[in-house]
C-alpha positions, -999 to 999 in steps of 0.1 A, spaced: 815 -347 105 839 -372 122 833 -409 113 835 -434 138 853 -472 127 844 -499 152 849 -535 150 840 -564 178 832 -598 186 793 -607 200 782 -636 213 755 -645 186 747 -619 152 712 -629 152 708 -615 188 729 -585 182 710 -579 149 680 -578 164 686 -558 199 714 -534 184 712 -531 143 674 -530 140 665 -516 176 684 -488 186 687 -464 158 666 -436 179 688 -440 209 715 -431 187 696 -402 164 686 -389 194 727 -377 203 736 -372 166 752 -405 159 740 -417 124 743 -457 112 757 -454 78 769 -494 77 770 -523 104 776 -559 93 794 -591 99 821 -608 85 816 -633 58 834 -660 74 829 -650 110 791 -645 115 799 -635 150 832 -604 140 811 -570 131 823 -536 118 807 -510 120 807 -471 108 790 -441 119 788 -404 114 792 -386 148 787 -348 163 823 -353 175 849 -374 190 832 -385 225 796 -390 210 799 -426 212 814 -428 246 785 -401 258 758 -423 245 766 -456 261 766 -435 294 726 -436 290 715 -465 316 691 -477 285 720 -480 260 741 -500 287 714 -521 292 709 -528 255 749 -533 251 746 -561 277 718 -577 262 727 -576 230 763 -601 234 784 -575 225 821 -587 242 839 -555 252 866 -570 257 871 -571 220 856 -536 209 881 -518 192 878 -484 173 890 -453 156 874 -419 149 884 -408 116 881 -372 96 865 -367 60 
């Protein structure tokens, strides 16, 4: 199964953690995306790294097209201009 490795900055880790890390597992799981890891850098708490199992390389793009997810992304404080990622194979 491919892995998606993301990095981004968020406005506030605590808000991001509550809305995205703790609050959105069901939306991800509905489309086959499994969270492996989401965490913050030790000395830069608003710098976030994440690893997901994904069914195919466009999974996350399809997931974020959901209007509920779009609102969650906005409310969680993800700075979209800093969002970067790569899909890797096992």
